[in-house]
C-alpha positions, 0 to 999 in steps of 0.5 A: 468469571470473565476471561481476561482480554488478551492484548496483542500489541503490534510490537509484540506481534512482530517480535513473536513472529521473528522468534519463529525464525532462529536466523532473525536479528530483530532489525526488521522488528525495530524497523517496523516499530519505527514506522509505527511511531511515524504512523502515530505522529502522522495520525495525530496531525491528520486528526487535527488537520482541520484545526491548523494551517496544514490543509491546502497546497504548498504551491510546489509540484512533485516529481509526478507533476502533481501539486503537493499538499501540505500534509503530504510534505509533513507525512514525508518529512515525518517518515524520513525523520523517524527512519533515517537514524535507526541504523536499519536502512541503507536508503529510502525512496519516496513518491514525493522525492525524485531521487533515492534518499541516502542515509546521513553519513554519521548514522549507521548504514543498515541492510534494509531498503524502505520505499513509501508513499507518505500519503496516498489519496491526498486529494481527499484530505480536505473532504475528510475521507480516509487516506493512508501511508503505504510502505515496502521493505526489501533487503539490500543487494549492494555490499553491507555497510556501504551507501545504498544504490538505486539498484537496491530500490529497483527490485522485483516485488516478489523480493519484498520481505515486508509491506503494509499500509496505515489507514487514517480514517475514523480509526487509524489501522496499521496493516502489515505482512511479512509474507506469512499472513496479513494482520491489522492493528487498530490504534487505541489513542487512550494508551497510544498503542496499536492493538491486534484487531484483525488476525490472519486476514483472508480476502474472500475468494468471490468479489462483491464490490468493484472499485474503478473510476467509471468516468474514464469508461470511454478510454478503456480497453474493450475487454475491461468494458466487457468485464464491467458490463458482465458484473453489472448484468449479473442479475440477468444470470440469476446472480447478484450484481457487484456493487460499485464502491470507489473512494479514490484513495487506493488504501481505503478502497483496497482495505475495504475490499480486503475485508469484504471481497472485491476488486480494485482496478486502475487500468491503462487507457488511451490517455495513460497507456502505462497506467497511473499508479506507481509500481514501487510505492503503491502496486508492489506493496499492495500486491504483496499484501493481497497475495499474502491474504489469498488474492491476486494482482496483475497488470492485465497480463503479468503478475505485478510482483514479477515486474522488473522495475526500470525506474523509481517512479515507474507506473503500471496498470493494476487489477487487484483483489479477490482471486475469482474476480481477477481471474475473470477480468484477465479472461475478458482482457485476453478474449478481447485481444483474440 
């Protein structure tokens, strides 16, 4: 007789994880459940985006000086609406908002902080390429029961209690970690549940893929140029060269590399000496996930998770992925400085 299929939902998985910690209150589980609900709503809208008047630009510009797409706004507003009344948060911060987002006074003030990029890779929306939501969760530093402060948001990535991302592609996948393993859940639209599809993901130690915008080659650090040349010329050493795979959506590129082994690079260069990706909304959560899966994430010199944020929209370079590949690019960068 065929053994019955064991269905593990996202909510059940989170609850079972909390039971391993007697001090857990269940608040983190409820917070992640609220995020999952927001992801389902955004996924539904993404899937029908071509059928309704939601594609294209609003005409506004966000705090980064970039034009805001309509779906970015929708994703941002959906997450805020799903998260501001649950009683678990003291504040939020979003890539789309210049300042921190306070919890309305008539709602209970919680002990967690949520930082998020509502729709990463939004330049790909009109081309039907995978995009995603990235989130980061901290415990507050300010006194419980009081409104959150900007210091609650400006914590080192190593202090995250949970992080994750949601990929909106051919299927919708919710990936999260609390620092004890990385797990992925695929949305079954028939039942409206995220079901466990990848348990305890471990990024392969050796990379086979590199992801970088090579159109910026002439602006790169010499060490990075040497590294890319090295992995492209691997066949001259009797090794298989890395394959170039660059989608232009951090969520999609890192999700693929997490499963197959690879390195994602968005470096500093002559035009962007501080890099372009945001420490709080993109680099910290992705670094926490990749490190929890056995990989590494650096800015070229420092561990991403050890960087002390100084402002909400701080940008940093990032080299993230399989340990061997990040170790190697770090060596090339150091050697070029000597």
